[in-house]
N, C-alpha and C positions, 0 to 999 in steps of 0.2 A: 504493501501500501504506497508505506514513504517513497519506493524510488519512482511507481508511478504518480506521487504529485511533483514530486522532481523532473521530473520529463513531462507534466502535464506546464508548468513553469517554466519551463528552458523552451517548449512552445513557443510558450505565449510571448516569453520576453524577446525572440526572434522573429516574430511576427512580428513585434512593436516596432524592433531596430530596423526592422525592414521598409516600414511603412515611414518609419522616420527617414530613413535617410532618402526616398526621392520624395521630397519635397524641394517644388523649383526654388528657384533663382530669381530675387525683387532684378523687375526692372522699373525704369521710370518712365512714367508716358512718355517721356518724350521722343525718348529711345525705340520706344517701344511702336511709334506712330511713324519713327522714319524706316521703321521695318516694315511695317503694314502701306507707307505711301512707295516701297521700293526706291530709298532713298542710302537706304544701307542694306546689305545679304546678313546673315543671322553668323555668317562666320568674323565678321567688319569690316570688312574689302568691300568698295563703290558698289551701290546698285545700279537697276538701267535711267533711274532715273536721276540720279548724282549729279550733280553740276559745279560747280568752282569759278570765281570769277578771277579775269586774269589780268595784266594790261603789261605793253610794254615799254618802254623810255630810251627815248632817246638822247643822253648829256654828252654837252659841249664844254671841254676844262681849260681850260688857262691858265699855268701855275706860272707867277712872279718871283721869280727865285731876290731875295733883297741885295743877295752881293753880288750880282755876277749882269 
């Protein structure tokens, strides 16, 4: 009888341990929204709707040396 009770307690413990190990990780709403909108993929890479601002600059520089 005592061995049977120990067996039941062990089974219950293992079931609860397994259930608690499968909780999902918290994902903030704005990050989850970017997944839904296709801006980011779940692995972190840019999605099909990802966009990024860009610009090109042309600089003209003149260096005036004080000794020469």
